[in-house]
Backbone bond lengths (Angstrom), bond angles and torsions (degrees), N, CA, C in turn:
res aa  C-N    CA-C-N  psi(-1)  N-CA   C-N-CA  omega(-1)  CA-C   N-CA-C  phi
1 M - - - 1.467 - - 1.521 109.11 -
2 D 1.299 115.57 134.90 1.453 121.52 177.87 1.529 109.01 -82.07
3 F 1.361 116.84 123.09 1.448 120.62 -177.00 1.518 111.91 -59.49
4 K 1.335 117.69 -23.53 1.458 118.42 -179.01 1.536 111.34 -71.75
5 D 1.371 115.41 -14.67 1.463 119.54 178.20 1.536 112.18 -84.48
6 I 1.345 116.98 -7.22 1.462 120.78 -177.37 1.532 110.49 -88.31
7 D 1.303 116.23 128.17 1.461 121.03 175.01 1.525 107.53 -83.74
8 I 1.341 116.32 99.83 1.455 120.80 -176.13 1.522 111.77 -59.83
9 G 1.341 115.25 -38.18 1.465 118.57 178.94 1.502 112.50 -61.60
10 E 1.323 116.23 -45.23 1.466 120.76 -179.13 1.522 110.49 -67.12
11 L 1.347 116.24 -38.63 1.463 120.26 178.72 1.528 109.44 -61.63
12 G 1.325 116.08 -43.81 1.463 119.85 179.20 1.519 112.08 -62.62
13 R 1.322 115.48 -40.39 1.472 118.67 -179.86 1.521 110.74 -66.11
14 N 1.334 117.77 -38.21 1.459 120.82 179.86 1.524 111.06 -66.93
15 I 1.340 116.44 -41.21 1.465 120.17 178.72 1.533 109.75 -63.51
16 F 1.342 115.12 -44.73 1.465 120.81 178.81 1.521 111.37 -59.13
17 A 1.338 116.17 -42.81 1.463 120.32 -179.40 1.524 111.42 -65.26
18 K 1.344 116.57 -38.90 1.471 120.11 -179.99 1.515 110.98 -66.18
19 I 1.331 116.67 -39.48 1.466 120.67 178.20 1.514 109.88 -62.66
20 L 1.340 116.27 -44.89 1.460 120.56 179.44 1.519 110.37 -62.41
21 K 1.311 116.35 -43.23 1.475 120.95 -178.05 1.522 111.07 -60.61
22 S 1.339 115.89 -39.23 1.458 120.27 -178.05 1.515 112.55 -71.01
23 T 1.344 117.37 -20.22 1.458 120.03 -177.69 1.510 111.66 -105.58
24 A 1.311 117.36 3.19 1.472 120.11 -172.37 1.515 112.48 -99.32
25 T 1.327 117.64 29.36 1.452 118.67 -179.83 1.526 110.35 -80.94
26 R 1.316 117.13 -58.28 1.455 120.94 178.79 1.525 106.77 -134.86
27 G 1.275 115.48 84.07 1.452 119.56 -179.71 1.504 110.89 132.89
28 S 1.346 116.05 -160.38 1.457 123.18 178.10 1.519 111.51 59.50
29 N 1.317 116.99 40.16 1.455 120.71 -177.69 1.520 112.59 -57.99
30 N 1.322 116.81 -46.41 1.462 120.35 -178.94 1.523 111.60 -62.42
31 D 1.324 116.75 -40.66 1.472 120.13 179.28 1.525 111.45 -63.95
32 V 1.339 115.95 -43.35 1.450 120.38 179.71 1.531 110.11 -63.03
33 M 1.322 115.30 -44.60 1.452 119.58 179.38 1.518 111.49 -59.95
34 Q 1.335 116.86 -46.05 1.465 120.72 -178.21 1.521 111.53 -64.64
35 E 1.343 117.29 -37.51 1.467 120.12 179.14 1.527 110.41 -65.15
36 C 1.328 117.03 -41.20 1.467 120.15 -178.81 1.527 110.64 -68.70
37 I 1.325 116.64 -39.38 1.462 119.47 177.82 1.527 110.06 -65.66
38 Y 1.326 116.11 -42.24 1.457 121.53 -179.21 1.522 111.13 -61.57
39 K 1.351 116.72 -41.67 1.464 121.27 -177.79 1.533 112.68 -90.25
40 N 1.356 115.85 -5.98 1.463 121.47 -178.10 1.533 111.04 56.91
41 I 1.333 115.47 49.98 1.467 121.85 179.99 1.514 109.62 -132.68
42 K 1.340 116.04 165.14 1.446 121.50 171.91 1.525 108.98 -91.45
43 F 1.301 115.32 148.96 1.458 121.51 -175.56 1.531 111.16 -71.32
44 K 1.329 116.00 135.68 1.469 122.78 170.60 1.513 106.86 -126.85
45 D 1.320 116.42 119.05 1.464 123.16 -172.54 1.526 110.72 -81.64
46 D 1.326 116.50 104.53 1.461 120.68 179.75 1.526 113.00 -72.26
47 S 1.330 117.07 -18.26 1.457 119.45 -179.87 1.542 112.55 -86.40
48 F 1.324 116.27 -15.60 1.459 121.95 172.73 1.535 106.37 -144.84
49 P 1.325 115.53 71.18 1.469 121.03 -169.03 1.534 112.60 -72.94
50 P 1.320 116.68 158.37 1.465 121.04 176.79 1.524 111.21 -77.21
51 T 1.317 115.71 65.06 1.462 123.17 -178.80 1.530 109.69 -131.78
52 K 1.299 116.52 171.96 1.448 120.54 -176.59 1.534 112.41 -65.19
53 E 1.352 117.60 -24.61 1.464 120.58 -179.50 1.514 111.55 -68.14
54 S 1.325 118.02 -22.98 1.467 120.68 176.27 1.534 111.06 -81.27
55 L 1.329 116.14 -13.64 1.455 120.64 173.49 1.522 110.16 -86.47
56 I 1.330 116.82 -52.31 1.456 123.84 178.67 1.522 107.75 -135.29
57 N 1.311 117.52 125.63 1.468 119.80 -178.23 1.516 112.42 -63.87
58 D 1.315 116.61 -47.96 1.467 121.25 -175.03 1.532 109.10 -122.41
59 W 1.333 115.97 99.05 1.460 120.70 -179.17 1.522 112.74 -72.80
60 N 1.331 117.17 -11.57 1.463 121.21 178.99 1.517 112.49 -94.66
61 D 1.325 116.49 -0.93 1.461 120.89 176.98 1.540 108.60 -59.41
62 Q 1.325 116.84 125.89 1.459 121.08 -174.73 1.529 113.92 -90.76
63 S 1.322 117.05 4.74 1.463 118.91 179.46 1.524 109.48 -65.70
64 D 1.332 115.84 152.04 1.466 120.58 -175.68 1.525 111.27 -61.72
65 D 1.332 116.82 -39.57 1.462 120.74 -178.57 1.519 111.94 -59.42
66 I 1.345 116.17 -38.35 1.469 120.40 -178.95 1.523 110.09 -78.65
67 Q 1.308 117.18 -45.45 1.460 120.47 -174.50 1.529 113.20 -63.99
68 E 1.323 117.09 -29.70 1.479 118.39 178.64 1.526 111.54 -73.48
69 K 1.347 116.63 -13.94 1.459 120.22 178.20 1.527 112.80 -95.95
70 V 1.314 116.86 -25.08 1.455 121.46 -169.81 1.525 112.26 -53.76
71 E 1.327 116.85 -50.44 1.470 118.77 -176.19 1.525 113.17 -66.91
72 P 1.348 119.35 -52.02 1.488 117.72 -178.99 1.529 112.93 -68.40
73 W 1.335 118.78 -38.02 1.454 120.88 -177.10 1.521 112.56 -72.32
74 A 1.328 117.20 -22.77 1.472 119.52 177.74 1.514 111.47 -65.30
75 E 1.340 116.82 -19.09 1.458 121.60 -179.18 1.525 112.54 -87.71
76 F 1.333 117.41 -7.68 1.466 119.72 -178.84 1.517 110.27 -67.51
77 T 1.296 116.52 148.23 1.468 122.34 174.83 1.531 109.07 -125.23
78 W 1.319 115.68 154.17 1.453 121.38 178.63 1.533 109.10 -101.33
79 I 1.300 115.59 124.91 1.474 121.10 -176.94 1.522 108.50 -129.74
80 R 1.329 115.41 138.62 1.468 118.99 176.14 1.523 109.59 -67.17
81 A 1.335 115.13 144.74 1.459 121.44 -172.92 1.522 113.03 -57.04
82 D 1.346 116.24 -38.09 1.470 117.26 -177.35 1.521 113.58 -73.58
83 E 1.343 116.63 -4.13 1.462 120.78 177.22 1.530 111.82 -103.25
84 I 1.343 116.61 2.67 1.464 121.60 179.19 1.520 108.42 -100.85
85 E 1.292 116.87 112.04 1.475 122.13 -170.57 1.524 112.55 -57.21
86 E 1.329 117.31 -44.21 1.465 119.51 -172.98 1.537 113.01 -70.88
87 L 1.328 117.84 -12.64 1.452 120.87 179.30 1.522 112.82 -93.02
88 N 1.313 117.36 -8.03 1.455 121.37 -178.32 1.530 109.79 -103.85
89 D 1.335 116.50 145.74 1.464 120.30 -179.84 1.534 111.18 -77.85
90 D 1.311 117.07 -172.14 1.473 121.18 -176.46 1.527 112.33 -61.87
91 E 1.338 115.59 -23.77 1.462 119.81 179.64 1.524 111.81 -95.85
92 G 1.327 115.74 8.43 1.461 119.46 179.05 1.507 114.04 73.71
93 K 1.350 117.29 28.69 1.454 121.18 -178.33 1.516 111.06 -114.59
94 L 1.345 114.82 143.08 1.459 121.59 177.68 1.525 109.47 -86.47
95 K 1.331 115.77 144.95 1.452 120.92 175.12 1.526 109.47 -136.43
96 I 1.318 115.52 132.00 1.461 119.04 175.77 1.528 109.54 -69.42
97 F 1.340 116.16 -42.37 1.453 121.77 176.43 1.518 109.16 -125.29
98 A 1.312 116.37 138.64 1.467 121.64 176.63 1.525 107.94 -137.07
99 G 1.317 117.83 106.61 1.455 120.77 -178.47 1.514 111.74 79.06
100 D 1.310 115.23 -156.66 1.476 121.45 -176.86 1.527 110.62 -70.70
101 I 1.332 113.72 155.64 1.476 120.75 174.16 1.518 107.03 -104.34
102 S 1.331 116.61 121.89 1.466 119.80 -176.20 1.526 109.70 -147.72
103 P 1.348 117.44 164.10 1.465 119.83 178.42 1.529 112.15 -59.02
104 Q 1.340 117.31 -28.41 1.459 120.39 -178.59 1.530 112.09 -69.34
105 D 1.331 116.53 -10.82 1.472 119.76 177.96 1.520 112.76 -69.39
106 I 1.317 116.76 -22.85 1.467 121.71 -165.86 1.518 111.57 -92.94
107 Q 1.315 115.95 126.00 1.463 122.06 178.93 1.518 109.14 -127.55
108 Q 1.322 116.87 119.25 1.467 121.17 -179.26 1.526 110.07 -74.85
109 G 1.333 115.30 142.98 1.461 121.17 179.41 1.517 111.52 -108.09
110 M 1.332 116.39 -140.87 1.465 122.14 -173.98 1.526 111.89 -89.37
111 L 1.310 116.66 38.13 1.462 121.53 -176.48 1.519 108.57 -137.66
112 G 1.324 116.46 133.29 1.463 120.70 -178.34 1.499 112.82 -83.93
113 D 1.329 116.60 63.14 1.461 120.32 179.73 1.520 112.22 -118.32
114 C 1.361 115.45 40.10 1.470 119.57 -178.51 1.532 110.87 -60.87
115 Y 1.335 117.96 -30.03 1.466 120.48 177.97 1.525 111.23 -59.57
116 F 1.339 116.87 -37.61 1.462 122.38 178.37 1.529 110.48 -72.97
117 L 1.321 116.92 -44.21 1.456 121.45 -178.43 1.518 111.30 -67.88
118 S 1.336 118.08 -32.07 1.457 119.81 178.15 1.535 110.65 -64.20
119 V 1.332 115.77 -34.93 1.464 119.44 176.71 1.526 110.83 -69.35
120 L 1.320 116.93 -40.83 1.462 119.37 175.72 1.529 110.05 -58.05
121 S 1.330 117.56 -38.99 1.465 120.66 -177.88 1.513 111.63 -64.09
122 V 1.339 117.36 -39.11 1.477 118.35 179.24 1.525 111.26 -77.78
123 L 1.311 118.21 -27.27 1.457 120.45 174.05 1.526 110.92 -63.56
124 T 1.339 117.12 -30.69 1.463 119.85 -178.36 1.515 112.62 -68.29
125 E 1.335 118.21 -14.25 1.474 119.26 176.13 1.527 110.83 -57.41
126 N 1.310 114.65 -31.32 1.468 120.94 172.88 1.517 105.83 -123.96
127 P 1.344 117.51 95.29 1.463 120.71 -172.72 1.522 114.93 -54.32
128 M 1.345 117.37 -26.80 1.454 119.22 178.85 1.532 111.55 -64.30
129 R 1.323 116.86 -26.08 1.468 119.83 176.90 1.519 110.70 -63.20
130 I 1.333 116.18 -35.48 1.456 120.47 177.26 1.522 109.65 -72.50
131 K 1.315 116.79 -48.55 1.466 120.13 -176.54 1.525 112.22 -62.78
132 K 1.342 117.22 -31.02 1.451 120.70 -179.62 1.530 112.92 -66.95
133 L 1.358 115.34 -16.79 1.468 118.90 179.36 1.526 111.45 -76.79
134 F 1.326 116.99 -13.21 1.463 120.60 -174.00 1.526 110.96 -102.88
135 G 1.344 115.28 128.91 1.456 120.46 175.21 1.521 110.97 -73.40
136 M 1.338 116.59 -22.14 1.455 122.28 175.86 1.528 107.67 -145.28
137 T 1.327 116.16 139.30 1.461 120.14 -175.65 1.523 112.11 -110.08
138 E 1.313 116.63 5.54 1.478 120.97 176.08 1.523 108.53 -125.05
139 R 1.334 116.11 146.57 1.457 120.18 178.12 1.525 109.32 -69.39
140 N 1.336 115.25 163.11 1.459 120.40 177.84 1.535 108.53 -138.28
141 D 1.334 115.52 159.91 1.466 120.55 -176.15 1.529 112.56 -68.86
142 Q 1.339 117.38 -13.64 1.467 120.47 -178.33 1.539 112.16 -87.36
143 G 1.322 117.52 -5.25 1.465 120.32 178.74 1.510 112.68 67.84
144 I 1.334 116.99 39.40 1.476 122.18 -178.72 1.519 109.77 -111.18
145 W 1.324 115.44 132.15 1.461 121.84 172.42 1.526 108.07 -119.85
146 T 1.320 115.68 148.06 1.464 120.63 178.70 1.510 110.16 -132.05
147 V 1.329 116.24 130.33 1.466 122.35 179.46 1.524 108.21 -127.66
148 E 1.317 116.57 143.91 1.463 121.07 179.61 1.510 110.55 -116.42
149 F 1.333 114.36 118.21 1.457 121.62 177.04 1.523 109.80 -115.89
150 Y 1.343 115.53 173.52 1.466 122.42 177.90 1.509 108.65 -130.49
151 K 1.332 116.10 66.71 1.453 120.26 -175.13 1.524 110.93 -61.00
152 N 1.330 115.82 119.45 1.476 122.02 -176.22 1.521 111.15 52.00
153 G 1.331 116.07 33.60 1.465 121.71 178.39 1.513 114.63 88.02
154 E 1.320 118.26 -6.75 1.470 121.97 -178.67 1.527 110.03 -97.12
155 H 1.324 115.67 124.04 1.466 120.51 -179.13 1.514 110.74 -65.16
156 Q 1.339 115.42 132.00 1.472 121.01 177.69 1.518 108.77 -138.87
157 E 1.320 115.48 132.47 1.451 121.31 175.50 1.532 107.42 -97.97
158 I 1.319 116.59 120.04 1.446 122.05 -177.39 1.531 108.98 -102.51
159 V 1.326 116.70 117.06 1.457 121.76 179.62 1.535 108.75 -99.29
160 L 1.338 115.78 130.58 1.460 121.18 -175.25 1.517 110.92 -127.92
161 D 1.331 115.80 152.05 1.468 119.41 166.42 1.515 108.53 -89.04
162 D 1.328 118.04 177.70 1.460 120.48 -174.39 1.538 112.97 -103.34
163 Y 1.333 117.01 24.29 1.465 119.88 171.35 1.523 109.10 -76.38
164 I 1.336 116.26 135.76 1.457 121.83 -177.89 1.524 109.56 -126.52
165 P 1.332 118.38 131.34 1.469 119.79 176.70 1.530 110.30 -67.64
166 C 1.325 115.62 129.64 1.464 120.34 -173.13 1.534 111.17 -131.12
167 S 1.326 114.30 156.13 1.450 122.35 172.51 1.540 106.75 -129.20
168 D 1.310 116.76 125.58 1.461 121.73 -176.23 1.537 111.89 54.85
169 G 1.319 115.90 37.35 1.447 120.73 174.63 1.501 115.95 80.59
170 A 1.341 118.21 4.92 1.462 121.91 -179.88 1.525 109.90 -127.63
171 P 1.325 118.37 151.39 1.465 120.51 179.90 1.533 111.03 -53.66
172 C 1.329 115.53 133.04 1.472 118.56 -176.08 1.526 112.23 -95.96
173 F 1.318 117.40 -16.04 1.451 119.44 178.62 1.538 108.97 -105.12
174 S 1.303 117.87 -159.61 1.461 120.76 -172.29 1.520 112.00 -64.07
175 K 1.330 115.19 152.79 1.471 120.99 -179.74 1.514 108.32 -158.72
176 A 1.323 116.01 176.01 1.446 121.38 176.17 1.526 109.89 -85.66
177 N 1.322 115.87 158.07 1.460 120.63 175.44 1.515 110.77 -80.65
178 G 1.301 116.45 51.98 1.451 122.35 -177.37 1.513 108.28 175.62
179 N 1.324 116.45 -162.54 1.471 118.62 -177.07 1.516 112.45 -104.40
180 E 1.334 116.04 40.29 1.464 120.06 171.84 1.524 109.94 -107.43
181 L 1.326 116.26 159.08 1.474 120.85 -165.74 1.521 114.58 -105.58
182 W 1.329 119.50 -9.29 1.452 119.19 -164.56 1.528 113.83 -60.76
183 V 1.331 118.35 -36.18 1.472 119.95 179.35 1.513 111.01 -67.15
184 I 1.327 116.36 -43.96 1.471 120.68 179.42 1.519 110.91 -61.21
185 I 1.326 116.91 -42.84 1.468 121.21 -177.52 1.521 111.00 -65.35
186 L 1.333 117.56 -45.76 1.456 120.38 -177.99 1.531 110.99 -65.87
187 E 1.330 117.13 -38.98 1.461 119.60 178.44 1.534 110.60 -66.48
188 K 1.322 116.96 -40.20 1.467 118.73 179.08 1.534 111.19 -65.89
189 A 1.330 116.84 -39.02 1.466 120.46 177.84 1.530 110.45 -63.27
190 W 1.332 116.36 -39.98 1.466 120.98 178.57 1.536 109.63 -64.96
191 A 1.329 116.96 -39.57 1.474 120.52 177.92 1.525 110.47 -66.14
192 K 1.326 117.46 -42.97 1.463 120.05 179.66 1.526 111.07 -62.84
193 L 1.316 115.92 -40.29 1.463 120.89 179.73 1.516 111.67 -59.12
194 H 1.335 116.91 -30.14 1.472 121.57 -176.35 1.544 112.83 -106.23
195 G 1.317 118.38 -2.92 1.455 120.20 172.22 1.514 115.88 106.02
196 S 1.320 118.69 -22.19 1.470 121.35 178.00 1.520 109.10 -173.49
197 Y 1.330 116.16 166.45 1.454 120.77 176.71 1.522 110.60 -67.88
198 E 1.309 117.24 -39.50 1.467 120.34 -177.58 1.530 110.40 -60.99
199 R 1.309 117.18 -33.13 1.468 120.60 -176.75 1.525 113.78 -72.90
200 I 1.334 117.79 -11.19 1.474 118.12 179.14 1.531 111.44 -101.80
201 E 1.324 116.91 13.56 1.460 119.23 171.66 1.525 107.98 -78.15
202 A 1.310 115.80 130.74 1.467 124.26 178.19 1.519 111.01 68.98
203 G 1.307 115.34 133.57 1.454 120.36 -179.09 1.507 110.12 179.78
204 F 1.317 116.02 -169.78 1.453 122.28 -175.09 1.527 110.31 -118.73
205 A 1.328 115.73 126.74 1.459 120.37 -174.49 1.528 112.20 -61.56
206 H 1.340 117.94 -38.65 1.459 119.25 -176.49 1.543 110.99 -65.20
207 E 1.322 117.48 -29.43 1.456 119.94 177.37 1.529 110.76 -72.22
208 V 1.342 116.10 -36.02 1.461 119.89 176.97 1.518 110.07 -65.61
209 M 1.325 117.85 -41.14 1.453 121.70 177.81 1.527 110.76 -56.00
210 R 1.307 115.67 -45.12 1.462 119.72 178.97 1.525 111.28 -63.85
211 D 1.329 117.04 -43.72 1.451 120.29 -174.91 1.535 112.66 -74.32
212 L 1.324 117.78 -23.61 1.460 120.58 179.45 1.524 113.11 -90.67
213 T 1.317 116.72 -23.65 1.470 119.10 -175.68 1.523 113.51 -114.75
214 G 1.311 117.53 -22.68 1.469 119.92 -174.25 1.514 112.80 81.71
215 A 1.332 117.47 -2.42 1.461 122.02 -179.38 1.526 110.96 -90.13
216 P 1.327 118.48 153.08 1.462 119.97 177.84 1.517 110.86 -66.37
217 S 1.317 116.33 153.28 1.465 121.19 179.63 1.524 109.15 -145.71
218 F 1.316 115.54 163.99 1.465 119.15 178.83 1.514 108.77 -154.59
219 D 1.335 115.43 163.24 1.455 119.44 177.07 1.524 109.96 -113.26
220 V 1.318 115.45 153.95 1.460 122.21 -177.14 1.518 108.34 -126.76
221 D 1.328 116.90 131.61 1.466 120.89 178.73 1.516 109.94 -73.96
222 C 1.323 115.66 140.25 1.470 119.23 -176.35 1.522 112.37 -68.04
223 D 1.339 118.52 -16.20 1.461 121.51 179.27 1.516 111.92 -89.09
224 E 1.320 116.82 1.64 1.460 120.17 -176.85 1.532 110.80 -65.81
225 E 1.293 116.79 136.60 1.468 121.51 -177.50 1.537 110.78 -64.75
226 G 1.325 114.81 137.47 1.461 119.77 179.11 1.517 113.35 68.22
227 L 1.336 116.14 28.51 1.468 119.70 -174.47 1.523 112.25 -60.11
228 F 1.349 117.22 -46.55 1.452 117.97 -174.18 1.534 111.82 -66.46
229 D 1.321 116.83 -35.58 1.467 119.53 176.16 1.533 110.44 -61.02
230 K 1.319 115.94 -37.03 1.463 119.81 178.88 1.530 109.78 -68.85
231 V 1.351 116.12 -42.16 1.461 119.53 179.39 1.530 110.15 -60.76
232 L 1.337 116.88 -42.36 1.478 120.17 177.30 1.517 110.94 -59.46
233 A 1.343 115.69 -44.12 1.459 120.30 -179.25 1.524 110.68 -65.57
234 Y 1.321 116.78 -41.85 1.462 120.39 179.21 1.533 111.06 -62.92
235 D 1.339 115.45 -40.02 1.466 119.62 -179.28 1.525 110.79 -63.94
236 K 1.334 116.71 -41.83 1.458 120.44 179.49 1.538 111.08 -63.82
237 K 1.319 116.53 -30.38 1.472 120.55 178.93 1.524 112.51 -81.93
238 G 1.339 116.32 -5.01 1.466 119.86 178.65 1.498 114.16 81.22
239 Y 1.346 117.74 20.20 1.453 120.21 177.61 1.539 110.15 -66.27
240 M 1.326 116.09 146.15 1.449 120.22 169.97 1.527 107.68 -81.00
241 M 1.343 116.53 136.04 1.461 119.55 -178.18 1.523 110.57 -138.52
242 A 1.305 115.20 145.57 1.456 122.23 173.46 1.512 107.73 -137.31
243 A 1.320 116.88 159.59 1.464 121.00 -178.44 1.521 108.79 -141.58
244 S 1.322 115.55 148.14 1.463 119.69 177.22 1.523 109.68 -114.25
245 A 1.332 115.72 140.62 1.468 121.54 178.92 1.523 108.47 -79.58
246 G 1.327 116.91 151.25 1.451 122.25 -174.95 1.520 114.02 -57.89
247 S 1.308 116.20 152.37 1.455 121.56 -177.19 1.530 112.48 -101.22
248 A 1.325 117.64 -10.39 1.456 120.38 -177.53 1.542 110.23 -68.37
249 E 1.308 116.57 135.63 1.461 120.50 -179.62 1.524 111.76 -59.06
250 A 1.327 116.67 -34.16 1.452 120.72 -178.37 1.519 111.44 -64.96
251 A 1.323 116.50 -24.59 1.469 120.78 -177.37 1.508 112.87 -87.70
252 A 1.330 117.57 -11.49 1.467 120.98 -172.90 1.522 112.50 -60.80
253 D 1.334 116.78 -44.45 1.465 120.34 -178.19 1.525 110.69 -66.77
254 A 1.342 116.12 -42.07 1.459 119.74 179.87 1.528 110.96 -63.88
255 L 1.326 116.51 -38.72 1.465 120.27 178.08 1.520 110.78 -66.21
256 E 1.341 116.07 -39.60 1.455 120.27 -178.55 1.527 110.60 -62.51
257 E 1.343 116.96 -36.88 1.464 120.36 177.65 1.519 111.67 -62.96
258 L 1.316 115.84 -27.37 1.472 121.13 179.24 1.528 112.28 -89.07
259 G 1.349 115.40 0.03 1.456 118.78 -178.44 1.507 113.68 82.63
260 L 1.331 116.46 19.61 1.458 121.22 -178.83 1.531 110.13 -112.15
261 V 1.331 115.52 158.76 1.454 121.90 179.03 1.517 108.52 -111.28
262 A 1.323 117.87 132.00 1.453 121.74 179.32 1.531 109.98 -65.87
263 Q 1.318 114.91 150.97 1.468 122.76 178.76 1.533 110.85 56.84
264 H 1.314 115.09 40.84 1.462 120.69 -178.72 1.528 108.51 -131.44
265 S 1.319 115.91 150.55 1.457 121.62 -179.38 1.516 110.23 -108.10
266 Y 1.327 115.80 141.64 1.459 121.37 -178.04 1.527 110.56 -129.92
267 G 1.316 115.47 144.36 1.459 119.55 170.55 1.516 109.19 -78.59
268 L 1.327 117.65 135.49 1.462 122.24 178.62 1.533 107.12 -99.45
269 L 1.321 116.02 103.29 1.452 121.32 -171.43 1.524 113.68 -87.62
270 A 1.315 116.38 -24.95 1.483 119.02 -179.89 1.530 109.47 -160.88
271 A 1.327 115.68 156.20 1.451 121.44 174.76 1.525 107.26 -137.43
272 V 1.341 116.22 128.57 1.460 120.20 -178.40 1.533 108.62 -137.56
273 E 1.330 115.24 154.14 1.455 121.36 175.05 1.517 106.59 -114.32
274 I 1.336 116.27 125.87 1.476 120.32 -175.63 1.528 108.88 -107.87
């Protein structure tokens, strides 16, 4: 090959793009943004692509939990957020936050991640706790979202594209009770951190608290002596708390009478003694 036939500028751009691509798995937000602006394209995350593998890692897994999802989830499609009507306001604009941040914002979808959503609900008691999870709080033309977690205490910046798994043109997993994006973004970041959406079904709220805040957390058995006195004390100190309803079949009816669902996680927003 004659070196005079090589476009040095194009070669440099390709090398630069490959370097950026290799570092854009969990982090490198500024690099990803600059590459997209330079190429005048929207970001597509190759490390968590809009494909079925990001929904379920192993579609051939014969376990009952996986097989019951294979048929319905195979129908899901990935759509960019700005193309989903219900996520855009009257002016056709996307917003990460719209109005107040409250527990009522959160709506669970077709994913069993109530343990994660219960933690989001208690984080909303102090809305800045939610906003601090975001590297950017305004949308951008490149379709890039950034979330900051502390997995096992280690800070990680999660860079995401704006593709959302949808069913019948609407988000199929968790979302806000309105046209704001923050619930969808946080759930997608949590899924990317663990490899797929299927992998974030079922978990422990106290571990999510640690991973979202970087603060230590612990769980308390419901049979522990003096439990309610401790809960009262924790509430006065401003601790974030969540609770899970019993999983025993015998307890299901009793829980239903109290307005609770068995095998479900709830955010504990307040504790009072009357």
